[in-house]
Residue frames as a rotation matrix with the C-alpha (Angstrom) as fourth column:
MET 1
0.018 0.575 0.818 185.84
-0.967 0.219 -0.132 109.75
-0.255 -0.788 0.560 124.45
ILE 2
-0.940 -0.327 -0.095 186.25
-0.339 0.930 0.145 106.00
0.041 0.169 -0.985 124.81
THR 3
-0.042 0.957 -0.289 183.04
-0.774 0.151 0.614 104.15
0.631 0.249 0.734 123.79
ARG 4
0.334 0.238 0.912 181.50
-0.878 0.430 0.210 101.56
-0.342 -0.871 0.352 126.18
PRO 5
1.000 0.011 -0.015 182.27
-0.015 0.952 -0.306 98.42
0.011 0.306 0.952 123.98
LEU 6
0.353 -0.936 -0.007 185.86
0.010 0.011 -1.000 99.53
0.936 0.353 0.013 123.57
LEU 7
-0.051 -0.337 0.940 186.19
-0.906 -0.379 -0.186 100.29
0.419 -0.862 -0.286 127.29
ILE 8
0.733 0.380 0.564 184.88
-0.588 0.771 0.243 96.84
-0.343 -0.510 0.789 128.14
ALA 9
0.907 -0.382 -0.177 187.36
0.165 0.709 -0.686 95.32
0.388 0.593 0.706 125.79
LEU 10
0.061 -0.897 0.437 190.24
-0.372 -0.427 -0.824 97.28
0.926 -0.112 -0.360 127.26
VAL 11
0.155 0.032 0.987 189.27
-0.988 -0.005 0.155 96.39
0.010 -0.999 0.031 130.83
LEU 12
0.960 0.187 0.210 189.06
-0.188 0.982 -0.014 92.68
-0.209 -0.026 0.978 129.89
GLY 13
0.605 -0.791 -0.093 192.51
0.170 0.243 -0.955 92.94
0.778 0.562 0.282 128.34
LEU 14
-0.114 -0.682 0.722 194.02
-0.687 -0.471 -0.554 94.55
0.718 -0.559 -0.414 131.40
ALA 15
0.561 0.402 0.723 192.41
-0.824 0.354 0.443 92.00
-0.078 -0.845 0.530 133.70
VAL 16
0.979 -0.189 0.076 194.49
0.198 0.973 -0.121 89.18
-0.051 0.133 0.990 132.17
LEU 17
0.467 -0.872 0.145 197.90
-0.453 -0.377 -0.808 91.01
0.759 0.312 -0.571 132.34
PRO 18
0.329 -0.411 -0.850 200.47
0.689 0.720 -0.081 89.05
0.645 -0.559 0.520 134.33
ALA 19
0.841 0.016 -0.541 201.60
0.473 -0.507 0.721 90.61
-0.263 -0.862 -0.434 137.60
ALA 20
-0.083 -0.992 -0.095 205.09
0.771 -0.124 0.625 91.18
-0.631 -0.022 0.775 136.15
GLN 21
-0.530 -0.058 0.846 203.56
0.772 -0.446 0.453 93.49
0.351 0.893 0.281 133.52
ALA 22
0.336 0.696 -0.635 201.74
0.886 -0.463 -0.038 95.82
-0.320 -0.549 -0.772 135.93
GLU 23
-0.122 -0.287 0.950 201.69
0.692 -0.711 -0.126 99.41
0.711 0.642 0.285 134.61
THR 24
-0.816 -0.111 -0.567 202.04
0.482 -0.673 -0.562 102.72
-0.319 -0.732 0.603 136.36
ALA 25
0.194 0.923 -0.332 199.12
0.508 -0.384 -0.771 105.15
-0.839 -0.019 -0.543 136.28
ASP 26
0.037 -0.205 -0.978 200.83
-0.574 -0.806 0.147 107.28
-0.818 0.556 -0.147 133.71
GLU 27
-0.909 -0.403 -0.108 201.61
-0.326 0.526 0.786 104.32
-0.260 0.749 -0.609 131.44
LEU 28
-0.505 0.807 0.305 197.98
0.729 0.588 -0.350 103.09
-0.462 0.046 -0.886 131.69
ARG 29
0.290 0.585 -0.757 196.72
0.111 -0.807 -0.581 106.61
-0.951 0.084 -0.299 130.91
ALA 30
-0.366 -0.495 -0.788 198.97
-0.713 -0.396 0.579 106.86
-0.598 0.774 -0.208 127.84
ARG 31
-0.970 -0.029 0.240 197.86
0.112 0.826 0.552 103.41
-0.214 0.562 -0.799 126.62
LEU 32
-0.129 0.992 -0.016 194.21
0.732 0.084 -0.676 104.29
-0.669 -0.099 -0.737 127.00
ASP 33
0.189 0.120 -0.975 194.79
-0.346 -0.921 -0.180 107.57
-0.919 0.372 -0.133 125.13
ASP 34
-0.762 -0.578 -0.293 196.44
-0.518 0.270 0.812 105.56
-0.390 0.770 -0.505 122.36
ALA 35
-0.760 0.531 0.374 193.47
0.593 0.802 0.067 103.16
-0.265 0.273 -0.925 122.14
ALA 36
0.196 0.854 -0.483 191.01
0.407 -0.519 -0.752 106.08
-0.892 -0.049 -0.449 122.09
ALA 37
-0.092 -0.291 -0.952 192.93
-0.658 -0.701 0.277 107.68
-0.748 0.652 -0.127 119.22
ARG 38
-0.965 -0.255 0.070 192.95
-0.138 0.712 0.688 104.36
-0.225 0.654 -0.722 117.36
ALA 39
-0.369 0.911 0.185 189.19
0.722 0.407 -0.560 103.99
-0.585 -0.073 -0.808 117.84
ASP 40
0.299 0.470 -0.830 188.62
-0.071 -0.857 -0.511 107.48
-0.952 0.212 -0.223 116.44
ARG 41
-0.521 -0.612 -0.595 190.84
-0.666 -0.144 0.732 106.70
-0.534 0.778 -0.332 113.46
LEU 42
-0.930 0.198 0.309 188.97
0.301 0.894 0.333 103.50
-0.210 0.403 -0.891 112.69
ALA 43
0.020 0.977 -0.211 185.62
0.584 -0.183 -0.791 105.29
-0.811 -0.108 -0.574 113.07
ASP 44
0.052 -0.032 -0.998 186.80
-0.534 -0.846 -0.001 107.92
-0.844 0.533 -0.061 110.51
GLU 45
-0.799 -0.447 -0.402 187.63
-0.579 0.394 0.713 105.04
-0.160 0.803 -0.574 108.14
GLY 46
0.104 0.951 -0.291 184.17
-0.939 0.190 0.285 103.58
0.327 0.244 0.913 108.58
ARG 47
-0.233 -0.244 -0.941 185.55
-0.007 0.968 -0.249 100.54
0.972 -0.052 -0.227 110.47
SER 48
0.824 0.531 0.198 184.46
-0.233 -0.002 0.973 99.22
0.517 -0.847 0.122 113.86
PRO 49
-0.106 -0.908 0.406 187.07
-0.879 -0.106 -0.466 99.11
0.466 -0.406 -0.786 116.72
ILE 50
-0.108 0.184 0.977 185.38
-0.649 0.731 -0.209 96.04
-0.753 -0.657 0.040 118.04
GLY 51
-0.943 -0.290 -0.164 185.77
-0.313 0.606 0.731 92.89
-0.112 0.741 -0.662 115.86
THR 52
0.069 0.996 -0.050 182.53
-0.908 0.042 -0.417 91.86
-0.413 0.074 0.908 114.15
PRO 53
-0.161 -0.074 0.984 181.71
0.029 0.996 0.080 88.23
-0.987 0.041 -0.158 113.28
ARG 54
-0.823 -0.126 -0.554 181.89
-0.549 -0.077 0.832 87.26
-0.148 0.989 -0.006 109.59
VAL 55
0.120 0.985 0.124 178.39
-0.864 0.165 -0.475 86.34
-0.489 -0.050 0.871 108.57
GLU 56
0.412 0.032 -0.910 179.58
-0.760 0.562 -0.325 83.92
0.502 0.826 0.256 105.91
ALA 57
-0.564 -0.759 -0.324 181.60
-0.420 0.602 -0.679 82.07
0.711 -0.247 -0.658 108.56
LEU 58
-0.453 0.467 0.760 178.68
-0.827 0.098 -0.553 81.46
-0.333 -0.879 0.342 110.90
PRO 59
-0.872 0.183 0.455 176.92
0.234 0.971 0.057 78.06
-0.431 0.156 -0.889 110.88
GLN 60
-0.698 0.619 -0.359 174.16
-0.704 -0.505 0.500 78.08
0.129 0.601 0.789 108.42
PRO 61
-0.102 0.701 0.706 170.84
-0.563 0.545 -0.622 76.36
-0.820 -0.461 0.339 109.02
GLN 62
-0.882 -0.191 0.430 170.26
0.191 0.691 0.698 73.38
-0.431 0.697 -0.573 106.78
ALA 63
-0.520 0.727 -0.448 167.69
-0.851 -0.490 0.192 74.12
-0.080 0.481 0.873 104.14
ALA 64
-0.053 0.589 0.806 164.73
-0.280 0.766 -0.578 71.81
-0.959 -0.256 0.124 104.15
PRO 65
-0.864 -0.308 0.398 164.59
0.247 0.429 0.869 69.69
-0.438 0.849 -0.295 101.05
PRO 66
-0.658 0.664 -0.355 161.96
-0.751 -0.615 0.240 70.81
-0.059 0.425 0.903 98.57
VAL 67
-0.163 0.684 0.711 158.65
-0.239 0.672 -0.701 68.95
-0.957 -0.284 0.054 98.60
ASP 68
-0.981 -0.119 -0.152 158.28
-0.180 0.290 0.940 66.83
-0.068 0.950 -0.306 95.46
VAL 69
-0.227 0.974 0.004 154.58
-0.746 -0.171 -0.643 67.38
-0.626 -0.150 0.766 94.77
GLY 70
0.092 0.247 -0.965 154.67
-0.927 0.374 0.008 65.08
0.363 0.894 0.264 91.78
ALA 71
-0.722 -0.409 -0.558 156.10
-0.195 0.894 -0.403 62.23
0.664 -0.183 -0.726 93.76
LEU 72
-0.831 0.501 0.241 153.47
-0.266 0.023 -0.964 62.74
-0.488 -0.865 0.114 96.50
SER 73
0.005 0.896 -0.445 150.72
-0.919 -0.171 -0.355 62.72
-0.394 0.410 0.822 93.92
GLN 74
-0.073 -0.089 -0.993 151.97
-0.673 0.739 -0.017 59.54
0.736 0.668 -0.114 92.29
ARG 75
-0.958 -0.239 -0.160 152.25
-0.055 0.700 -0.712 57.82
0.282 -0.674 -0.683 95.67
TYR 76
-0.513 0.839 0.181 148.66
-0.526 -0.141 -0.839 58.80
-0.678 -0.525 0.513 96.50
GLU 77
0.157 0.582 -0.798 147.49
-0.986 0.138 -0.093 57.50
0.056 0.802 0.595 93.16
ARG 78
-0.507 -0.405 -0.761 149.25
-0.413 0.889 -0.198 54.20
0.757 0.214 -0.618 93.66
LEU 79
-0.976 0.185 0.116 147.66
-0.036 0.387 -0.921 53.78
-0.216 -0.903 -0.371 97.15
ALA 80
-0.160 0.971 -0.180 144.24
-0.776 -0.236 -0.585 54.64
-0.611 0.046 0.791 95.72
ALA 81
0.047 0.162 -0.986 144.66
-0.864 0.502 0.041 52.13
0.501 0.850 0.164 92.90
GLU 82
-0.818 -0.410 -0.404 145.74
-0.164 0.839 -0.519 49.47
0.551 -0.359 -0.753 95.35
GLN 83
-0.781 0.592 0.199 142.80
-0.251 -0.007 -0.968 50.17
-0.572 -0.806 0.154 97.54
ALA 84
0.033 0.797 -0.603 140.51
-0.956 -0.152 -0.253 50.02
-0.293 0.585 0.756 94.57
ARG 85
-0.302 -0.204 -0.931 141.89
-0.586 0.810 0.013 46.61
0.752 0.549 -0.364 93.54
GLN 86
-0.999 -0.025 -0.043 141.16
0.020 0.581 -0.813 45.35
0.045 -0.813 -0.580 97.08
VAL 87
-0.449 0.892 -0.057 137.62
-0.551 -0.327 -0.768 46.60
-0.703 -0.314 0.638 96.81
LEU 88
0.225 0.528 -0.819 136.87
-0.970 0.200 -0.137 44.94
0.091 0.825 0.557 93.45
THR 89
-0.901 -0.423 -0.099 136.86
-0.403 0.899 -0.172 41.41
0.162 -0.115 -0.980 94.82
PRO 90
-0.459 0.758 -0.463 134.13
0.217 0.601 0.769 38.84
0.862 0.252 -0.440 95.16
SER 91
-0.434 0.236 -0.869 133.67
0.900 0.168 -0.403 39.75
0.051 -0.957 -0.285 98.78
ALA 92
-0.416 0.313 -0.854 132.74
0.103 -0.916 -0.387 43.34
-0.904 -0.249 0.349 97.84
ALA 93
-0.501 0.198 0.842 130.47
0.807 0.457 0.373 42.64
-0.311 0.867 -0.389 94.96
LEU 94
0.466 0.753 0.465 128.26
0.852 -0.523 -0.006 45.77
0.238 0.399 -0.885 94.98
LEU 95
-0.721 -0.670 -0.178 129.72
0.685 -0.727 -0.042 49.25
-0.101 -0.152 0.983 94.53
ALA 96
0.497 0.864 -0.080 127.66
0.856 -0.503 -0.121 52.30
-0.145 -0.008 -0.989 95.34
PHE 97
-0.507 -0.699 0.503 128.98
0.792 -0.608 -0.047 55.40
0.339 0.375 0.863 93.61
VAL 98
0.557 0.735 -0.387 128.04
0.830 -0.482 0.280 58.44
0.019 -0.477 -0.879 95.73
SER 99
-0.428 -0.622 0.656 128.94
0.489 -0.770 -0.411 62.04
0.760 0.145 0.634 96.42
PHE 100
-0.582 0.173 -0.795 128.47
0.739 -0.294 -0.606 64.50
-0.339 -0.940 0.043 99.25
SER 101
-0.921 0.349 -0.173 126.60
-0.390 -0.819 0.421 66.64
0.005 0.455 0.890 96.83
MET 102
-0.467 0.795 -0.386 123.65
0.361 0.570 0.738 64.16
0.807 0.206 -0.554 97.23
PRO 103
0.262 0.644 0.719 120.85
-0.582 -0.488 0.650 65.06
0.770 -0.589 0.247 99.68
LYS 104
-0.588 -0.550 0.593 121.78
-0.784 0.209 -0.584 64.10
0.197 -0.809 -0.554 103.21
ALA 105
0.183 0.764 0.619 118.64
-0.795 0.486 -0.364 62.02
-0.579 -0.426 0.696 103.59
SER 106
0.843 0.094 -0.529 119.57
-0.469 0.611 -0.638 59.92
0.263 0.786 0.559 100.52
LEU 107
-0.164 -0.968 -0.189 123.14
-0.533 0.249 -0.809 59.35
0.830 -0.032 -0.557 101.82
GLU 108
-0.453 0.028 0.891 121.81
-0.877 0.166 -0.451 58.31
-0.161 -0.986 -0.051 105.23
ARG 109
0.628 0.749 0.211 119.38
-0.661 0.656 -0.365 55.81
-0.412 0.090 0.907 103.76
LEU 110
0.652 -0.415 -0.634 122.08
-0.438 0.477 -0.762 54.45
0.619 0.775 0.129 101.51
VAL 111
-0.415 -0.860 0.296 124.48
-0.716 0.108 -0.690 54.01
0.562 -0.498 -0.661 104.38
ASN 112
-0.126 0.486 0.865 121.93
-0.856 0.388 -0.342 52.18
-0.502 -0.783 0.367 106.44
ASP 113
0.881 0.445 -0.159 121.28
-0.454 0.707 -0.542 49.83
-0.129 0.550 0.825 103.52
ALA 114
0.340 -0.823 -0.456 124.98
-0.543 0.224 -0.809 49.31
0.768 0.522 -0.370 102.91
GLU 115
-0.433 -0.477 0.765 125.59
-0.901 0.217 -0.374 48.20
0.012 -0.851 -0.524 106.49
ARG 116
0.187 0.608 0.772 123.02
-0.575 0.705 -0.416 45.39
-0.797 -0.366 0.481 106.02
SER 117
0.992 0.075 0.097 124.53
0.036 0.576 -0.816 44.24
-0.117 0.814 0.569 102.72
ASN 118
0.176 -0.974 0.145 127.97
0.712 0.227 0.664 43.69
-0.680 -0.014 0.733 101.17
THR 119
0.732 0.199 0.652 128.31
0.609 -0.620 -0.494 47.14
0.306 0.759 -0.575 99.65
VAL 120
-0.188 -0.877 -0.441 131.17
0.877 -0.352 0.325 49.57
-0.441 -0.326 0.836 99.38
LEU 121
0.814 0.444 -0.374 130.72
0.289 -0.869 -0.402 53.31
-0.504 0.220 -0.836 98.89
VAL 122
-0.127 -0.844 0.522 132.88
0.982 -0.032 0.187 54.84
-0.141 0.536 0.832 96.18
LEU 123
0.607 0.207 -0.767 133.74
0.246 -0.967 -0.066 58.59
-0.755 -0.148 -0.638 96.25
ARG 124
0.810 -0.267 0.522 135.12
0.513 -0.111 -0.851 60.48
0.286 0.957 0.047 93.29
GLY 125
-0.070 -0.850 0.523 137.23
0.349 -0.512 -0.785 63.14
0.935 0.128 0.332 94.97
LEU 126
-0.688 -0.346 -0.638 138.10
0.707 -0.122 -0.696 65.16
0.163 -0.930 0.328 98.07
VAL 127
0.511 0.841 -0.179 135.64
0.854 -0.474 0.215 67.39
0.096 -0.263 -0.960 99.98
ASP 128
0.975 -0.122 -0.187 136.70
-0.108 -0.991 0.081 71.00
-0.195 -0.058 -0.979 99.36
GLY 129
0.616 -0.772 -0.155 139.97
-0.182 0.051 -0.982 69.58
0.766 0.633 -0.109 97.96
ASP 130
-0.161 -0.630 0.760 141.11
-0.926 -0.171 -0.338 68.59
0.343 -0.757 -0.556 101.43
LEU 131
-0.349 -0.026 -0.937 141.85
-0.032 0.999 -0.016 65.02
0.937 0.024 -0.349 102.57
THR 132
-0.975 0.005 -0.221 141.28
0.220 0.148 -0.964 65.80
0.028 -0.989 -0.146 106.25
ALA 133
-0.530 0.843 -0.089 137.88
-0.759 -0.519 -0.392 67.36
-0.377 -0.140 0.915 105.51
THR 134
-0.125 0.434 -0.892 136.99
-0.704 0.595 0.388 64.29
0.700 0.676 0.231 103.47
PHE 135
-0.658 -0.155 -0.737 137.75
0.271 0.865 -0.423 61.88
0.703 -0.478 -0.527 106.28
ARG 136
-0.947 0.319 -0.039 135.85
-0.095 -0.394 -0.914 64.08
-0.307 -0.862 0.404 108.67
ALA 137
-0.301 0.879 -0.369 132.80
-0.954 -0.284 0.099 64.13
-0.018 0.382 0.924 106.37
VAL 138
-0.197 0.173 -0.965 132.94
-0.339 0.912 0.232 60.35
0.920 0.373 -0.121 105.96
ARG 139
-0.901 -0.184 -0.393 133.27
0.292 0.413 -0.863 59.83
0.321 -0.892 -0.318 109.70
ASP 140
-0.763 0.646 -0.016 130.25
-0.469 -0.570 -0.675 62.08
-0.445 -0.508 0.738 110.35
LEU 141
-0.118 0.742 -0.660 128.22
-0.934 0.142 0.327 60.25
0.337 0.655 0.677 107.71
LEU 142
-0.171 -0.002 -0.985 129.07
-0.128 0.992 0.021 56.72
0.977 0.130 -0.169 108.83
GLY 143
0.403 0.262 0.877 129.15
-0.866 -0.200 0.458 57.23
0.295 -0.944 0.146 112.57
ASN 144
-0.203 -0.419 0.885 129.48
-0.741 0.657 0.141 53.82
-0.640 -0.627 -0.444 114.24
ARG 145
0.789 0.589 0.178 128.04
-0.341 0.660 -0.670 51.91
-0.511 0.467 0.721 111.24
LYS 146
-0.183 -0.831 0.526 130.33
0.004 0.534 0.846 49.31
-0.983 0.157 -0.094 109.65
VAL 147
0.896 0.425 0.130 130.31
0.162 -0.040 -0.986 50.43
-0.414 0.904 -0.105 105.97
GLY 148
-0.099 -0.950 0.296 133.30
0.757 0.122 0.642 50.11
-0.646 0.288 0.707 103.63
TRP 149
0.931 0.282 -0.231 134.26
0.071 -0.763 -0.642 53.09
-0.357 0.582 -0.731 101.43
VAL 150
-0.017 -0.933 0.359 136.94
0.853 0.174 0.492 54.01
-0.522 0.315 0.793 99.02
LEU 151
0.468 0.051 -0.882 138.21
-0.216 -0.962 -0.170 57.24
-0.857 0.270 -0.439 97.45
ASP 152
-0.439 -0.609 0.660 138.79
0.435 0.499 0.749 56.40
-0.786 0.616 0.046 93.77
SER 153
0.019 0.452 -0.892 138.14
-0.567 -0.730 -0.382 58.77
-0.824 0.513 0.242 90.90
GLU 154
-0.702 -0.379 -0.603 139.29
-0.710 0.311 0.631 56.23
-0.052 0.872 -0.487 88.37
ALA 155
-0.760 0.523 0.386 136.50
0.338 0.825 -0.452 53.83
-0.555 -0.214 -0.804 89.44
PHE 156
0.181 0.850 -0.494 134.05
-0.131 -0.477 -0.869 56.27
-0.975 0.222 0.025 87.88
LEU 157
-0.118 -0.329 -0.937 135.99
-0.971 -0.161 0.178 55.80
-0.210 0.930 -0.300 84.59
ARG 158
-0.909 -0.354 0.220 136.19
-0.326 0.933 0.153 51.99
-0.259 0.067 -0.963 84.87
PHE 159
-0.565 0.772 0.293 132.40
0.707 0.635 -0.310 51.75
-0.425 0.032 -0.904 84.79
ASP 160
-0.783 0.175 0.596 131.59
0.345 -0.676 0.651 54.97
0.517 0.716 0.469 82.93
VAL 161
-0.031 0.732 -0.680 129.68
0.991 -0.068 -0.118 56.40
-0.133 -0.678 -0.723 85.86
GLN 162
-0.498 -0.077 0.864 128.31
0.467 -0.863 0.192 59.83
0.731 0.499 0.466 84.96
THR 163
-0.011 0.574 0.819 125.85
-0.565 -0.679 0.468 60.54
0.825 -0.458 0.332 87.80
VAL 164
-0.931 -0.191 -0.310 125.28
0.144 0.589 -0.795 59.57
0.334 -0.785 -0.521 91.46
PRO 165
-0.106 -0.557 0.824 124.07
-0.635 0.675 0.375 57.51
-0.765 -0.484 -0.425 92.96
THR 166
0.315 0.094 -0.945 124.94
-0.841 0.489 -0.231 54.63
0.441 0.867 0.233 90.70
TYR 167
0.392 -0.141 0.909 125.10
-0.560 0.747 0.358 50.98
-0.730 -0.650 0.214 91.67
VAL 168
0.168 -0.437 -0.884 127.52
-0.876 0.346 -0.337 48.60
0.453 0.831 -0.324 89.96
LEU 169
0.626 0.052 0.778 127.57
-0.459 0.831 0.313 44.86
-0.630 -0.554 0.544 90.38
LEU 170
0.071 -0.734 -0.676 130.75
-0.987 0.046 -0.153 43.23
0.143 0.678 -0.721 89.03
GLN 171
0.876 0.196 -0.440 131.06
-0.203 0.979 0.031 39.56
0.437 0.062 0.897 88.25
PRO 172
0.630 -0.686 0.364 133.72
-0.367 0.151 0.918 37.98
-0.685 -0.712 -0.156 90.55
GLY 173
-0.044 -0.810 0.584 136.95
0.397 0.523 0.754 37.39
-0.917 0.265 0.299 88.62
ALA 174
0.879 0.410 0.245 136.00
0.389 -0.316 -0.865 39.68
-0.278 0.855 -0.437 85.71
PRO 175
-0.012 -0.966 0.256 139.13
0.991 0.023 0.134 40.51
-0.136 0.256 0.957 83.66
HIS 176
0.439 0.021 -0.898 140.32
0.145 -0.988 0.048 44.09
-0.887 -0.152 -0.437 83.72
ARG 177
0.249 -0.357 0.900 141.20
0.968 0.109 -0.224 45.76
-0.018 0.928 0.373 80.47
PRO 178
-0.825 -0.561 -0.071 142.80
0.556 -0.827 0.080 49.12
-0.104 0.026 0.994 79.45
CYS 179
-0.003 0.888 -0.459 140.48
0.690 -0.331 -0.644 52.06
-0.724 -0.319 -0.612 79.80
GLU 180
-0.914 -0.392 -0.106 141.14
0.210 -0.681 0.702 53.98
-0.347 0.619 0.704 76.53
LEU 181
-0.611 0.745 0.269 137.54
0.366 -0.036 0.930 53.51
0.702 0.667 -0.251 75.41
GLY 182
-0.447 0.431 0.783 136.26
-0.636 -0.769 0.061 55.06
0.629 -0.471 0.618 78.67
GLN 183
0.641 0.600 0.479 135.35
-0.767 0.486 0.419 51.79
0.018 -0.636 0.772 80.36
CYS 184
-0.315 -0.947 0.067 137.61
-0.947 0.309 -0.090 49.15
0.065 -0.092 -0.994 81.81
TYR 185
-0.632 0.179 0.754 135.28
-0.129 0.935 -0.330 46.15
-0.764 -0.306 -0.568 81.88
SER 186
-0.925 0.380 0.006 133.21
0.119 0.275 0.954 44.37
0.361 0.883 -0.300 79.25
ASP 187
-0.374 0.889 0.262 129.47
-0.831 -0.447 0.331 45.07
0.412 -0.094 0.907 79.29
ALA 188
0.327 0.477 -0.816 128.97
-0.179 0.879 0.442 41.33
0.928 0.002 0.373 79.97
ASP 189
-0.400 -0.621 -0.674 131.00
0.520 0.452 -0.725 41.54
0.755 -0.640 0.142 83.20
PHE 190
-0.905 0.076 -0.418 128.94
0.340 -0.461 -0.820 44.04
-0.255 -0.884 0.391 85.15
VAL 191
0.000 0.931 0.366 125.48
0.850 -0.193 0.490 45.53
0.527 0.311 -0.791 85.54
LYS 192
-0.923 -0.357 -0.144 124.77
0.383 -0.819 -0.428 49.10
0.035 -0.450 0.892 86.45
LEU 193
0.121 0.985 0.123 121.74
0.903 -0.161 0.399 51.02
0.413 0.063 -0.908 87.68
THR 194
-0.875 -0.403 0.268 121.53
0.308 -0.891 -0.335 54.79
0.373 -0.210 0.904 88.18
GLY 195
0.012 0.917 0.399 118.95
-0.023 -0.398 0.917 56.34
1.000 -0.021 0.016 90.50
ASP 196
-0.648 -0.152 0.746 118.17
-0.684 -0.314 -0.659 57.28
0.334 -0.937 0.099 94.14
VAL 197
0.421 0.789 -0.448 116.75
-0.535 0.615 0.580 53.91
0.732 -0.005 0.681 95.02
PRO 198
0.583 -0.219 0.782 117.31
-0.710 0.331 0.622 51.48
-0.395 -0.918 0.037 97.93
ILE 199
-0.501 -0.860 -0.100 120.05
-0.840 0.456 0.294 48.91
-0.207 0.231 -0.951 97.62
ALA 200
-0.455 0.419 0.786 117.47
0.013 0.885 -0.465 46.13
-0.891 -0.202 -0.408 97.90
TYR 201
0.663 0.710 -0.238 115.66
-0.173 -0.165 -0.971 47.48
-0.729 0.685 0.013 94.84
ALA 202
0.240 -0.693 -0.680 118.90
-0.966 -0.243 -0.093 47.64
-0.101 0.678 -0.728 92.87
LEU 203
-0.732 -0.553 0.399 119.84
-0.558 0.822 0.116 44.12
-0.392 -0.138 -0.910 93.77
ALA 204
0.009 0.821 0.571 116.33
0.114 0.567 -0.816 42.86
-0.993 0.072 -0.088 92.78
GLN 205
0.763 0.223 -0.606 116.80
-0.532 -0.315 -0.786 44.40
-0.367 0.922 -0.122 89.32
PHE 206
-0.161 -0.903 -0.399 120.24
-0.986 0.159 0.040 42.83
0.028 0.400 -0.916 88.96
ASP 207
-0.487 -0.018 0.873 118.87
-0.349 0.921 -0.175 39.48
-0.801 -0.390 -0.455 90.04
ASN 208
0.589 0.798 0.131 116.75
-0.094 0.228 -0.969 39.51
-0.803 0.558 0.209 86.88
VAL 209
0.410 -0.536 -0.738 119.88
-0.912 -0.222 -0.345 39.66
0.021 0.814 -0.580 84.65
PRO 210
0.979 -0.071 -0.192 120.95
0.051 0.993 -0.109 36.12
0.198 0.097 0.975 83.54
GLY 211
0.345 -0.904 -0.253 124.22
0.530 0.410 -0.742 35.00
0.775 0.121 0.621 84.99
PHE 212
-0.389 -0.491 0.780 124.37
-0.302 -0.732 -0.611 37.46
0.871 -0.473 0.136 87.93
GLY 213
0.659 0.740 -0.132 122.54
-0.141 0.294 0.945 35.39
0.738 -0.605 0.298 90.49
ALA 214
0.358 -0.610 -0.707 125.72
0.870 0.493 0.016 34.40
0.339 -0.620 0.707 92.40
ALA 215
-0.691 -0.618 0.375 127.01
0.469 -0.778 -0.417 37.99
0.550 -0.112 0.828 92.48
VAL 216
-0.029 0.773 0.634 123.61
-0.383 -0.594 0.707 39.19
0.923 -0.223 0.313 93.76
ALA 217
0.744 0.311 -0.591 123.61
0.309 0.624 0.718 36.58
0.592 -0.717 0.368 96.46
GLY 218
-0.151 -0.892 -0.426 127.08
0.930 0.019 -0.368 37.66
0.336 -0.452 0.826 97.55
ALA 219
-0.726 -0.100 0.681 126.06
0.041 -0.994 -0.103 41.36
0.687 -0.047 0.725 97.68
ARG 220
0.295 0.934 0.203 122.98
-0.288 -0.116 0.950 40.48
0.911 -0.339 0.235 99.79
LYS 221
0.300 -0.273 -0.914 125.04
0.797 0.598 0.083 38.96
0.524 -0.754 0.398 102.52
GLY 222
0.995 0.022 0.101 125.73
-0.042 -0.809 0.587 41.15
0.094 -0.588 -0.804 105.44
ARG 223
0.317 -0.945 0.078 129.38
-0.678 -0.283 -0.679 42.25
0.663 0.162 -0.730 106.09
GLY 224
-0.209 -0.436 0.875 129.56
-0.930 0.366 -0.040 39.78
-0.303 -0.822 -0.482 109.00
SER 225
0.788 0.581 0.204 128.28
-0.497 0.795 -0.348 36.85
-0.364 0.173 0.915 106.97
């Protein structure tokens, strides 16, 4: 019995025969019988009478290049460091180290104070380890209020910040030094206060430290000043 794929192949072959090669009914029957016998023989040998494509010859999809997690991490760290350097300028004199683990009421009050002063919020890490979730949490916290913030875990090391909230007032132009000792600035170059207190209270305490009057005045200015 001639299988359907083989029959289709034979019919297609006959369709393209030139008129001069037309066969009689007996010749056609004999050729079909020969083809059927050949198909049976190939089947016995475990081979297909219909040509099958060679898989190795088919076009292969291009493999996506592997993601270099280390390179992505280094790029993110460079961006964070650059952002931190921009924050630590005379125009952003007061840093408020915070965390979403703080009570919501405390964060809301701090954000309200920060909008009325020259204060930047500093976060240590990602919310639930996810960058998108972190941006969403910051957006929900800030709303339409114009408050600067930065994601910089190394900033906690620069000023040896152990708990939140902590306020840090850095002298404009203070020289940066290596952080091997756990702190990247001299004690004489910044003042620090830890506690859930209003920004105005923290600045009042810093104003009592000799040599920090100009830095306090800069931090008291509104962002639009």
